[in-house]
N, CA, C and O atoms as CSV, one atom per row, in Angstrom:
chain,resi,resn,atom,element,x,y,z
A,1,UNK,N,N,-27.830,-45.334,-46.382
A,1,UNK,CA,C,-29.256,-45.139,-46.205
A,1,UNK,C,C,-29.484,-44.006,-45.201
A,1,UNK,O,O,-28.868,-43.983,-44.135
A,2,UNK,N,N,-30.356,-43.084,-45.539
A,2,UNK,CA,C,-30.621,-41.968,-44.651
A,2,UNK,C,C,-31.884,-42.216,-43.836
A,2,UNK,O,O,-32.813,-42.893,-44.278
A,3,UNK,N,N,-31.891,-41.665,-42.665
A,3,UNK,CA,C,-33.026,-41.746,-41.755
A,3,UNK,C,C,-33.943,-40.557,-42.020
A,3,UNK,O,O,-33.489,-39.536,-42.536
A,4,UNK,N,N,-35.236,-40.670,-41.673
A,4,UNK,CA,C,-36.119,-39.511,-41.803
A,4,UNK,C,C,-35.626,-38.309,-40.979
A,4,UNK,O,O,-35.985,-37.168,-41.272
A,5,UNK,N,N,-34.816,-38.562,-39.965
A,5,UNK,CA,C,-34.264,-37.468,-39.169
A,5,UNK,C,C,-33.128,-36.741,-39.889
A,5,UNK,O,O,-32.712,-35.661,-39.471
A,6,UNK,N,N,-32.632,-37.336,-40.969
A,6,UNK,CA,C,-31.506,-36.752,-41.701
A,6,UNK,C,C,-31.934,-35.852,-42.855
A,6,UNK,O,O,-31.095,-35.391,-43.629
A,7,UNK,N,N,-33.239,-35.603,-42.973
A,7,UNK,CA,C,-33.732,-34.694,-44.015
A,7,UNK,C,C,-34.922,-33.917,-43.454
A,7,UNK,O,O,-35.533,-34.318,-42.463
A,8,UNK,N,N,-35.231,-32.825,-44.092
A,8,UNK,CA,C,-36.373,-32.018,-43.672
A,8,UNK,C,C,-37.657,-32.667,-44.193
A,8,UNK,O,O,-37.641,-33.310,-45.243
A,9,UNK,N,N,-38.763,-32.503,-43.471
A,9,UNK,CA,C,-40.033,-33.036,-43.979
A,9,UNK,C,C,-40.471,-32.239,-45.199
A,9,UNK,O,O,-39.943,-31.158,-45.462
A,10,UNK,N,N,-41.433,-32.768,-45.940
A,10,UNK,CA,C,-41.941,-32.079,-47.126
A,10,UNK,C,C,-42.824,-30.918,-46.688
A,10,UNK,O,O,-43.953,-31.100,-46.233
A,11,UNK,N,N,-42.271,-29.718,-46.841
A,11,UNK,CA,C,-42.985,-28.479,-46.556
A,11,UNK,C,C,-42.809,-27.587,-47.772
A,11,UNK,O,O,-42.065,-27.940,-48.688
A,12,UNK,N,N,-43.457,-26.470,-47.802
A,12,UNK,CA,C,-43.355,-25.570,-48.950
A,12,UNK,C,C,-41.938,-25.062,-49.188
A,12,UNK,O,O,-41.106,-25.030,-48.281
A,13,UNK,N,N,-41.690,-24.668,-50.427
A,13,UNK,CA,C,-40.371,-24.183,-50.809
A,13,UNK,C,C,-39.924,-22.962,-49.999
A,13,UNK,O,O,-38.758,-22.899,-49.607
A,14,UNK,N,N,-40.806,-21.987,-49.732
A,14,UNK,CA,C,-40.354,-20.837,-48.940
A,14,UNK,C,C,-39.903,-21.245,-47.531
A,14,UNK,O,O,-38.905,-20.734,-47.023
A,15,UNK,N,N,-40.636,-22.156,-46.912
A,15,UNK,CA,C,-40.271,-22.614,-45.567
A,15,UNK,C,C,-38.961,-23.406,-45.605
A,15,UNK,O,O,-38.119,-23.262,-44.718
A,16,UNK,N,N,-38.795,-24.233,-46.624
A,16,UNK,CA,C,-37.560,-25.010,-46.755
A,16,UNK,C,C,-36.373,-24.072,-46.949
A,16,UNK,O,O,-35.320,-24.267,-46.342
A,17,UNK,N,N,-36.540,-23.060,-47.790
A,17,UNK,CA,C,-35.457,-22.086,-48.004
A,17,UNK,C,C,-35.133,-21.342,-46.720
A,17,UNK,O,O,-33.965,-21.094,-46.419
A,18,UNK,N,N,-36.168,-20.982,-45.957
A,18,UNK,CA,C,-35.956,-20.257,-44.700
A,18,UNK,C,C,-35.160,-21.110,-43.720
A,18,UNK,O,O,-34.236,-20.617,-43.073
A,19,UNK,N,N,-35.511,-22.374,-43.611
A,19,UNK,CA,C,-34.786,-23.270,-42.701
A,19,UNK,C,C,-33.338,-23.438,-43.136
A,19,UNK,O,O,-32.420,-23.361,-42.320
A,20,UNK,N,N,-33.144,-23.669,-44.430
A,20,UNK,CA,C,-31.796,-23.869,-44.951
A,20,UNK,C,C,-30.936,-22.613,-44.746
A,20,UNK,O,O,-29.769,-22.707,-44.365
A,21,UNK,N,N,-31.520,-21.450,-45.001
A,21,UNK,CA,C,-30.786,-20.195,-44.815
A,21,UNK,C,C,-30.406,-19.987,-43.353
A,21,UNK,O,O,-29.390,-19.358,-43.057
A,22,UNK,N,N,-31.224,-20.517,-42.433
A,22,UNK,CA,C,-30.939,-20.387,-41.003
A,22,UNK,C,C,-30.009,-21.494,-40.508
A,22,UNK,O,O,-29.660,-21.540,-39.329
A,23,UNK,N,N,-29.611,-22.385,-41.419
A,23,UNK,CA,C,-28.658,-23.429,-41.050
A,23,UNK,C,C,-29.268,-24.758,-40.648
A,23,UNK,O,O,-28.556,-25.653,-40.193
A,24,UNK,N,N,-30.579,-24.900,-40.810
A,24,UNK,CA,C,-31.259,-26.157,-40.482
A,24,UNK,C,C,-31.454,-26.977,-41.753
A,24,UNK,O,O,-32.219,-26.590,-42.637
A,25,UNK,N,N,-30.766,-28.099,-41.842
A,25,UNK,CA,C,-30.871,-28.928,-43.039
A,25,UNK,C,C,-31.424,-30.320,-42.758
A,25,UNK,O,O,-31.666,-31.092,-43.686
A,26,UNK,N,N,-31.625,-30.643,-41.481
A,26,UNK,CA,C,-32.189,-31.941,-41.120
A,26,UNK,C,C,-33.264,-31.763,-40.052
A,26,UNK,O,O,-33.268,-30.778,-39.314
A,27,UNK,N,N,-34.159,-32.714,-39.982
A,27,UNK,CA,C,-35.196,-32.698,-38.955
A,27,UNK,C,C,-34.570,-32.791,-37.571
A,27,UNK,O,O,-35.025,-32.141,-36.630
A,28,UNK,N,N,-33.542,-33.589,-37.453
A,28,UNK,CA,C,-32.848,-33.779,-36.170
A,28,UNK,C,C,-32.390,-32.436,-35.580
A,28,UNK,O,O,-32.456,-32.240,-34.366
A,29,UNK,N,N,-31.931,-31.521,-36.428
A,29,UNK,CA,C,-31.446,-30.221,-35.958
A,29,UNK,C,C,-32.558,-29.353,-35.378
A,29,UNK,O,O,-32.282,-28.413,-34.632
A,30,UNK,N,N,-33.806,-29.657,-35.710
A,30,UNK,CA,C,-34.917,-28.841,-35.257
A,30,UNK,C,C,-35.430,-29.242,-33.869
A,30,UNK,O,O,-36.191,-28.497,-33.251
A,31,UNK,N,N,-35.023,-30.398,-33.386
A,31,UNK,CA,C,-35.455,-30.842,-32.064
A,31,UNK,C,C,-34.993,-29.841,-31.015
A,31,UNK,O,O,-33.822,-29.464,-30.982
A,32,UNK,N,N,-35.897,-29.421,-30.175
A,32,UNK,CA,C,-35.656,-28.483,-29.065
A,32,UNK,C,C,-35.385,-27.041,-29.496
A,32,UNK,O,O,-35.011,-26.216,-28.663
A,33,UNK,N,N,-35.565,-26.726,-30.768
A,33,UNK,CA,C,-35.463,-25.329,-31.211
A,33,UNK,C,C,-36.760,-24.634,-30.783
A,33,UNK,O,O,-37.837,-25.207,-30.948
A,34,UNK,N,N,-36.685,-23.445,-30.249
A,34,UNK,CA,C,-37.919,-22.742,-29.863
A,34,UNK,C,C,-38.847,-22.520,-31.065
A,34,UNK,O,O,-38.421,-22.055,-32.122
A,35,UNK,N,N,-40.114,-22.864,-30.874
A,35,UNK,CA,C,-41.109,-22.703,-31.943
A,35,UNK,C,C,-41.148,-21.245,-32.403
A,35,UNK,O,O,-41.252,-20.974,-33.599
A,36,UNK,N,N,-41.065,-20.316,-31.464
A,36,UNK,CA,C,-41.111,-18.889,-31.792
A,36,UNK,C,C,-39.950,-18.483,-32.698
A,36,UNK,O,O,-40.101,-17.614,-33.557
A,37,UNK,N,N,-38.794,-19.114,-32.503
A,37,UNK,CA,C,-37.627,-18.812,-33.344
A,37,UNK,C,C,-37.901,-19.202,-34.795
A,37,UNK,O,O,-37.592,-18.448,-35.718
A,38,UNK,N,N,-38.483,-20.382,-34.987
A,38,UNK,CA,C,-38.799,-20.828,-36.346
A,38,UNK,C,C,-39.918,-19.981,-36.944
A,38,UNK,O,O,-39.888,-19.659,-38.132
A,39,UNK,N,N,-40.895,-19.624,-36.132
A,39,UNK,CA,C,-42.021,-18.828,-36.623
A,39,UNK,C,C,-41.576,-17.457,-37.129
A,39,UNK,O,O,-42.237,-16.871,-37.985
A,40,UNK,N,N,-40.475,-16.950,-36.612
A,40,UNK,CA,C,-39.964,-15.638,-37.044
A,40,UNK,C,C,-39.279,-15.689,-38.410
A,40,UNK,O,O,-39.052,-14.647,-39.026
A,41,UNK,N,N,-38.953,-16.881,-38.883
A,41,UNK,CA,C,-38.261,-16.987,-40.175
A,41,UNK,C,C,-39.212,-16.604,-41.305
A,41,UNK,O,O,-40.355,-17.058,-41.349
A,42,UNK,N,N,-38.725,-15.762,-42.218
A,42,UNK,CA,C,-39.523,-15.346,-43.364
A,42,UNK,C,C,-39.810,-16.567,-44.239
A,42,UNK,O,O,-38.887,-17.241,-44.695
A,43,UNK,N,N,-41.082,-16.843,-44.466
A,43,UNK,CA,C,-41.471,-17.994,-45.275
A,43,UNK,C,C,-41.982,-19.163,-44.452
A,43,UNK,O,O,-42.509,-20.132,-44.998
A,44,UNK,N,N,-41.825,-19.073,-43.144
A,44,UNK,CA,C,-42.271,-20.148,-42.254
A,44,UNK,C,C,-43.662,-19.809,-41.738
A,44,UNK,O,O,-43.834,-18.849,-40.988
A,45,UNK,N,N,-44.652,-20.596,-42.139
A,45,UNK,CA,C,-46.021,-20.349,-41.704
A,45,UNK,C,C,-46.527,-21.422,-40.764
A,45,UNK,O,O,-45.814,-22.380,-40.467
A,46,UNK,N,N,-47.760,-21.265,-40.292
A,46,UNK,CA,C,-48.339,-22.216,-39.345
A,46,UNK,C,C,-48.441,-23.638,-39.907
A,46,UNK,O,O,-48.263,-24.610,-39.174
A,47,UNK,N,N,-48.726,-23.758,-41.194
A,47,UNK,CA,C,-48.840,-25.093,-41.793
A,47,UNK,C,C,-47.491,-25.812,-41.755
A,47,UNK,O,O,-47.421,-26.979,-41.369
A,48,UNK,N,N,-46.428,-25.128,-42.150
A,48,UNK,CA,C,-45.092,-25.736,-42.141
A,48,UNK,C,C,-44.673,-26.093,-40.719
A,48,UNK,O,O,-44.082,-27.149,-40.494
A,49,UNK,N,N,-44.972,-25.227,-39.768
A,49,UNK,CA,C,-44.642,-25.526,-38.368
A,49,UNK,C,C,-45.388,-26.767,-37.895
A,49,UNK,O,O,-44.830,-27.583,-37.161
A,50,UNK,N,N,-46.639,-26.916,-38.307
A,50,UNK,CA,C,-47.414,-28.095,-37.939
A,50,UNK,C,C,-46.825,-29.371,-38.514
A,50,UNK,O,O,-46.775,-30.399,-37.839
A,51,UNK,N,N,-46.378,-29.303,-39.763
A,51,UNK,CA,C,-45.753,-30.474,-40.401
A,51,UNK,C,C,-44.467,-30.838,-39.674
A,51,UNK,O,O,-44.197,-32.015,-39.436
A,52,UNK,N,N,-43.680,-29.841,-39.325
A,52,UNK,CA,C,-42.427,-30.084,-38.605
A,52,UNK,C,C,-42.714,-30.704,-37.240
A,52,UNK,O,O,-42.064,-31.671,-36.842
A,53,UNK,N,N,-43.685,-30.147,-36.530
A,53,UNK,CA,C,-44.027,-30.685,-35.210
A,53,UNK,C,C,-44.514,-32.126,-35.300
A,53,UNK,O,O,-44.158,-32.955,-34.462
A,54,UNK,N,N,-45.325,-32.431,-36.311
A,54,UNK,CA,C,-45.821,-33.797,-36.490
A,54,UNK,C,C,-44.670,-34.752,-36.829
A,54,UNK,O,O,-44.621,-35.874,-36.324
A,55,UNK,N,N,-43.751,-34.305,-37.681
A,55,UNK,CA,C,-42.604,-35.149,-38.050
A,55,UNK,C,C,-41.713,-35.410,-36.838
A,55,UNK,O,O,-41.232,-36.528,-36.653
A,56,UNK,N,N,-41.491,-34.401,-36.021
A,56,UNK,CA,C,-40.696,-34.583,-34.804
A,56,UNK,C,C,-41.398,-35.534,-33.837
A,56,UNK,O,O,-40.756,-36.393,-33.233
A,57,UNK,N,N,-42.713,-35.384,-33.691
A,57,UNK,CA,C,-43.479,-36.217,-32.757
A,57,UNK,C,C,-43.386,-37.696,-33.127
A,57,UNK,O,O,-43.430,-38.554,-32.246
A,58,UNK,N,N,-43.258,-38.001,-34.408
A,58,UNK,CA,C,-43.113,-39.399,-34.847
A,58,UNK,C,C,-41.855,-40.045,-34.254
A,58,UNK,O,O,-41.754,-41.270,-34.184
A,59,UNK,N,N,-40.909,-39.222,-33.834
A,59,UNK,CA,C,-39.634,-39.708,-33.280
A,59,UNK,C,C,-39.500,-39.337,-31.795
A,59,UNK,O,O,-38.402,-39.337,-31.237
A,60,UNK,N,N,-40.634,-39.023,-31.178
A,60,UNK,CA,C,-40.653,-38.616,-29.763
A,60,UNK,C,C,-39.785,-37.398,-29.502
A,60,UNK,O,O,-39.159,-37.286,-28.448
A,61,UNK,N,N,-39.749,-36.489,-30.460
A,61,UNK,CA,C,-39.011,-35.231,-30.326
A,61,UNK,C,C,-40.011,-34.097,-30.459
A,61,UNK,O,O,-41.142,-34.308,-30.897
A,62,UNK,N,N,-39.597,-32.894,-30.082
A,62,UNK,CA,C,-40.491,-31.749,-30.178
A,62,UNK,C,C,-39.687,-30.449,-30.256
A,62,UNK,O,O,-38.492,-30.404,-29.966
A,63,UNK,N,N,-40.398,-29.404,-30.659
A,63,UNK,CA,C,-39.824,-28.066,-30.570
A,63,UNK,C,C,-39.930,-27.630,-29.121
A,63,UNK,O,O,-40.700,-28.207,-28.354
A,64,UNK,N,N,-39.166,-26.619,-28.739
A,64,UNK,CA,C,-39.292,-26.136,-27.357
A,64,UNK,C,C,-40.153,-24.903,-27.309
A,64,UNK,O,O,-40.377,-24.348,-26.233
């Protein structure tokens, strides 16, 4: 059984591809990653960043 931290939240395909290409395949890996670093990824927009931040907050985690 996988935890919600073991997969990426449901975001758009371009944002998912950008994260995967950068080596991020789970929500857990995004904890403490600088928000600016993710924002620089091609395909990562404000909506996807908001979804990621909300998903992390559900587990008392956050971007840095």
